C-alpha positions, 0 to 999 in steps of 0.5 A: 341751448336756445338763444333768447331773441331780443324784442322786435323793434329793439335796435340796441344790440346791433353790432357796431360793425353792422350799424351802418346797414341799419343807419343807411337803410333807415336814411334811404327809407326816410328819403324815399318817403320824403319824395313819395307820392300818396300812391307810393305810401303802401309799397313803402310801408311794406318795404319798411316791414321787410326792413324791420325783419332785417333789422331784427335779424341784425339785432339778434346776430342772425345774419351770416357774415357773407351777407353782412359783408355784401350788405355793407358794400350795398349800403356804401353804394347807396351812401355814394348814390351809386344805385347801379352798384347797389342794385348789382349787389342786391342781384348777387345776394338775391341769386346766391343767398336766396334762402337767407335774404328772401324775407327782406330783400324786396324792401331793400330793392324798393329803396334802391329803385325808388331813390334812384328815380329821385337822383 
């Protein structure tokens, strides 16, 4: 049977254990926007679109367990402002799970790079 998808933009079905990914990345996007220049608006808009793909996938439980685990590590690194560790986790995910993360990982990378400059 085909599983029905929740509507795009709906975040009410993200499993409790995965909410940290949504919460931290949303917070990091807000931080990046707060310190961005007008020239950086477009890249951040693009990053937000890519993050929404991830959030929709989380909401529909379409992200594999190993990727969720790595994203939880990445968001913990972001929370502690350890951007080098977050970037290393990003690289590992991007090189080992390319097919699964390629549609949204560049949005995550944008936040890591932009927010590392703020610190």
